[in-house]
C-alpha positions in Angstrom: -60.3 -108.7 -56.3 -61.7 -111.0 -53.4 -60.6 -114.4 -53.5 -63.7 -117.0 -54.1 -65.1 -119.1 -52.2 -68.0 -121.8 -53.5 -70.3 -122.7 -51.0 -72.7 -125.7 -51.9 -76.0 -125.4 -49.7 -79.4 -127.3 -49.6 -81.7 -129.1 -46.9 -80.4 -132.9 -45.9 -80.9 -135.5 -47.6 -80.9 -133.8 -50.5 -77.7 -135.1 -52.3 -75.0 -132.6 -51.3 -72.3 -134.8 -50.6 -72.0 -137.4 -53.8 -72.3 -133.8 -55.9 -69.7 -132.1 -53.9 -67.2 -134.7 -54.4 -67.7 -134.3 -58.6 -67.8 -130.8 -58.0 -64.4 -130.7 -56.0 -62.7 -132.8 -59.2 -63.7 -129.8 -61.7 -63.4 -127.1 -59.5 -59.6 -128.7 -58.0 -61.1 -127.8 -54.5 -60.7 -129.1 -51.2 -64.5 -129.5 -49.1 -64.9 -127.7 -45.8 -67.5 -129.6 -43.9 -70.5 -126.8 -42.9 -72.5 -129.6 -41.1 -72.6 -128.8 -37.3 -72.8 -132.5 -36.0 -70.0 -134.2 -38.7 -67.6 -132.5 -36.6 -67.7 -134.8 -34.1 -65.9 -138.6 -33.8 -68.0 -142.0 -33.6 -70.9 -140.3 -34.8 -70.5 -141.9 -38.8 -73.8 -143.8 -39.9 -76.5 -140.9 -38.0 -74.3 -137.6 -39.5 -74.1 -139.1 -42.9 -70.9 -138.7 -43.3 -68.4 -139.1 -46.4 -66.8 -142.6 -46.6 -63.3 -143.2 -46.4 -63.0 -143.8 -50.1 -64.6 -140.2 -50.8 -62.6 -138.5 -48.2 -59.5 -140.1 -49.6 -60.5 -139.2 -53.5 -60.9 -135.2 -52.0 -59.0 -133.9 -49.0 -62.1 -132.9 -46.4 -62.3 -130.5 -43.3 -63.4 -130.2 -40.2 -65.3 -133.8 -39.7 -63.9 -135.7 -37.0 -62.2 -133.2 -34.9 -63.8 -133.5 -31.5 -65.5 -136.0 -29.1 -68.7 -136.4 -28.8 -68.7 -135.1 -25.0 -66.7 -131.9 -26.1 -68.5 -128.8 -26.8 -67.7 -126.7 -29.8 -68.9 -123.2 -30.8 -69.8 -121.3 -33.9 -67.0 -118.9 -33.2 -64.5 -121.8 -32.8 -65.6 -123.4 -36.1 -65.2 -119.6 -37.8 -61.7 -119.3 -36.2 -60.8 -122.7 -37.6 -62.2 -122.4 -41.0 -60.3 -119.3 -41.3 -56.9 -120.9 -41.2 -58.1 -123.8 -43.4 -59.3 -121.6 -46.1 -55.5 -119.7 -46.4 -54.3 -123.2 -46.4 -56.2 -124.1 -49.2 -55.5 -120.9 -51.2 -51.8 -121.2 -50.5 -51.9 -124.3 -52.3 -53.7 -123.1 -55.4 -56.8 -124.9 -54.7 -60.7 -123.2 -54.6 -62.5 -124.0 -50.7 -65.3 -125.8 -51.5 -67.8 -125.3 -48.4 -70.4 -128.1 -48.2 -73.4 -128.2 -46.0 -76.6 -127.3 -44.6 -75.8 -125.3 -40.8 -77.4 -122.1 -41.7 -75.6 -120.5 -38.5 -71.8 -121.7 -40.1 -73.4 -120.5 -43.6 -74.1 -117.2 -42.0 -71.1 -116.7 -39.4 -69.0 -117.1 -42.6 -71.1 -115.0 -45.3 -72.3 -112.4 -42.8 -69.9 -112.7 -39.5 -70.7 -113.7 -35.8 -70.4 -111.3 -32.9 -67.1 -112.9 -30.2 -69.1 -113.4 -27.0 -67.5 -113.6 -23.1 -66.2 -116.5 -22.7 -68.0 -119.6 -20.8 -68.8 -119.4 -17.5 -69.4 -123.0 -16.0 -70.7 -121.4 -12.8 -73.3 -119.2 -14.2 -74.5 -122.3 -16.3 -74.6 -124.6 -13.4 -76.8 -122.2 -11.7 -79.3 -121.2 -14.8 -79.8 -125.4 -15.1 -80.6 -125.4 -11.4 -82.9 -122.9 -11.8 -84.5 -124.5 -15.1 -84.6 -127.9 -13.3 -86.3 -126.6 -10.1 -89.0 -124.5 -12.7 -88.6 -126.0 -16.0 -89.5 -123.1 -18.5 -88.4 -120.4 -16.5 -85.0 -119.7 -18.4 -86.6 -119.4 -21.9 -89.3 -116.9 -20.1 -86.7 -115.0 -18.7 -85.1 -114.8 -21.7 -87.7 -113.5 -23.4 -87.7 -110.1 -21.1 -84.4 -109.7 -21.7 -83.9 -110.4 -25.1 -87.6 -110.8 -27.4 -85.8 -110.6 -30.9 -83.9 -113.6 -30.1 -86.0 -115.7 -27.9 -88.0 -115.4 -31.5 -85.0 -117.0 -33.3 -84.6 -120.3 -31.3 -86.9 -123.1 -30.2 -88.1 -122.6 -26.7 -86.7 -126.2 -25.8 -83.2 -125.4 -27.2 -81.7 -125.0 -23.4 -78.3 -124.8 -24.9 -78.9 -121.5 -26.6 -81.1 -120.1 -24.0 -78.4 -120.9 -21.5 -75.5 -118.8 -23.7 -77.3 -116.1 -24.3 -78.2 -115.5 -20.5 -74.8 -116.1 -20.0 -74.3 -113.6 -22.4 -76.6 -111.0 -21.1 -75.5 -111.8 -17.2 -71.7 -111.3 -17.9 -71.7 -107.9 -20.2 -75.1 -106.4 -19.6 -75.9 -106.5 -23.2 -77.9 -108.9 -24.9 -76.8 -111.2 -28.1 -78.8 -109.3 -30.4 -77.1 -106.1 -29.2 -73.6 -107.9 -29.8 -74.8 -109.0 -33.1 -75.6 -105.6 -34.4 -72.2 -104.0 -32.9 -69.6 -106.6 -33.9 -71.0 -109.0 -36.6 -68.2 -109.0 -39.4 -67.6 -111.4 -42.2 -65.4 -113.4 -43.6 -62.9 -111.2 -46.2 -63.9 -113.9 -49.2 -66.0 -113.3 -52.2 -69.0 -116.4 -51.7 -70.7 -117.8 -54.6 -73.7 -119.7 -52.8 -75.2 -123.0 -55.1 -78.1 -124.3 -53.6 -80.0 -127.6 -54.3 -83.4 -128.6 -54.2 -85.8 -131.0 -55.1 -89.8 -131.5 -55.3 -90.4 -131.5 -51.1 -92.4 -134.9 -51.8 -89.6 -136.7 -53.3 -87.0 -135.3 -50.9 -88.9 -136.3 -48.0 -89.1 -140.1 -49.5 -85.2 -139.8 -50.1 -85.1 -138.8 -46.5 -87.3 -141.9 -45.4 -85.1 -144.6 -47.7 -81.7 -142.8 -46.2 -83.0 -143.4 -42.5 -83.9 -146.7 -43.5 -80.4 -147.8 -44.9 -78.8 -145.9 -41.5 -80.4 -148.8 -39.2 -79.5 -151.4 -41.9 -75.8 -150.1 -41.4 -75.9 -150.3 -37.8 -77.0 -147.0 -36.4 -78.4 -148.3 -33.6 -75.0 -149.9 -32.3 -73.2 -147.1 -33.0 -75.4 -144.9 -30.8 -75.2 -147.2 -28.2 -71.1 -146.9 -28.3 -71.7 -143.0 -27.9 -73.6 -143.1 -25.2 -71.4 -145.6 -23.2 -68.4 -143.5 -24.4 -70.0 -140.1 -23.2 -71.2 -141.9 -19.9 -67.3 -142.4 -19.2 -66.1 -139.3 -20.2 -68.5 -136.4 -19.9 -68.4 -134.1 -17.1 -71.1 -131.7 -15.9 -74.6 -132.0 -16.5 -75.1 -129.2 -19.3 -77.0 -130.8 -22.5 -74.4 -132.3 -24.7 -74.8 -130.6 -28.6 -73.8 -134.2 -29.9 -76.7 -135.6 -28.3 -79.2 -133.4 -29.5 -78.6 -134.4 -33.0 -81.4 -136.0 -35.0 -81.3 -139.9 -34.9 -79.0 -140.2 -32.0 -81.5 -139.0 -29.9 -84.2 -141.0 -31.1 -82.4 -144.4 -30.6 -81.4 -143.1 -27.1 -84.7 -142.7 -26.4 -85.4 -146.7 -27.4 -82.4 -147.8 -25.9 -83.6 -146.5 -22.9 -86.8 -148.2 -23.0 -89.1 -145.1 -23.7 -90.4 -146.8 -27.1 -89.7 -149.3 -29.5 -87.5 -149.6 -32.3 -90.2 -148.9 -34.5 -91.3 -145.9 -32.7 -87.7 -144.5 -33.2 -87.5 -144.9 -36.5 -90.7 -143.0 -37.1 -89.5 -140.2 -35.1 -86.4 -140.2 -37.2 -87.7 -139.9 -40.3 -90.3 -137.3 -38.9 -88.5 -135.0 -37.3 -85.1 -135.2 -40.5 -88.5 -133.9 -42.5 -89.3 -131.5 -39.9 -85.2 -130.1 -39.7 -85.4 -130.4 -43.6 -88.3 -128.1 -43.8 -86.9 -125.3 -41.1 -83.5 -125.5 -43.6 -85.6 -124.8 -46.8 -87.2 -121.8 -44.8 -84.0 -120.6 -43.3 -82.4 -120.6 -46.7 -85.3 -118.5 -48.1 -84.1 -115.7 -46.0 -80.2 -116.0 -47.4 -79.2 -113.7 -50.2 -77.8 -114.5 -53.6 -78.3 -118.0 -53.7 -78.3 -119.7 -57.2 -80.9 -122.5 -57.0 -80.6 -125.6 -58.6 -83.6 -127.8 -59.3 -82.2 -131.6 -59.3 -85.6 -133.1 -58.8 -85.3 -134.7 -62.1 -81.5 -135.7 -62.0 -80.3 -138.4 -59.7 -76.6 -138.6 -61.2 -74.4 -136.8 -59.0 -71.7 -136.1 -62.1 -74.2 -134.7 -64.2 -75.6 -132.4 -61.5 -71.9 -131.5 -60.8 -71.3 -131.0 -64.7 -74.0 -128.1 -64.4 -73.1 -126.2 -61.7 -69.6 -126.2 -63.2 -70.8 -125.1 -66.6 -72.8 -122.1 -64.6 -70.0 -121.3 -62.6 -67.3 -121.4 -65.4 -69.3 -119.2 -67.6 -69.9 -116.4 -64.7 -66.8 -116.6 -63.3 -64.5 -117.7 -65.8 -63.2 -119.9 -63.5 -60.0 -121.0 -65.9 -58.6 -117.9 -65.1 -58.8 -118.3 -60.9 -57.8 -122.1 -61.0 
């Protein structure tokens, strides 16, 4: 019988963090973050990381593991997570995966291809071509791999360059790699999804952004930008600086617009991201959805999920 792993997923701002803490207590679990921005040190407020008290109460993994001027691939994430999962099982606990980064979750449950190593010289050449003729690389990607091009945003230069890098080094496009080399992790994944009425979720997102500003998001972004300026090497766009909130506040700090506009953009783009997450998760298989529109107590929500899991899986026998 395959060992069981619980995944708690849902759109940004829905309340996953607080619920996961309570659920972990009930499950005797440790939490593994599947948030692609919580991996970065110094980026605490804008990524809504669990606070120190929560992290002391329940063991958390895959948070604060690299610096914002460093790069981190999905493949590296999976390799690290495999080791953590095995360690958690060795201590007779249940891994509880928590987050909303769909690519991480899909890589775990459906697999991910092992592409070629990074070629910085090739990337530099591609970036120079893009700088000379903006939009050229995405147009090239549409010719080489139209299926993958449809899956990404035309402005996503990082993924565009990686896709071209794979093609030029291997003479195969990413779509071909994914079909041939995809392999999921060898566990029984049970997916629990949290959802709320869209209007209520969007209001909660606006309130959360306002709270982030009060907590000092502007100063946090200033610190991160200064660190990156001192430490970063090369011209390749840093994923950390694409994080919603950081990118908008950076624009304010660069005098591109005022703080009010930065806040408005952050709220707007966070809602757009939540919408994209809903779309992504609709395509995922076997998600057990919990509509928590009328519920705001994390403990009550966690108890409902626990009773569902206990009834469905007889958790008493696997803990």
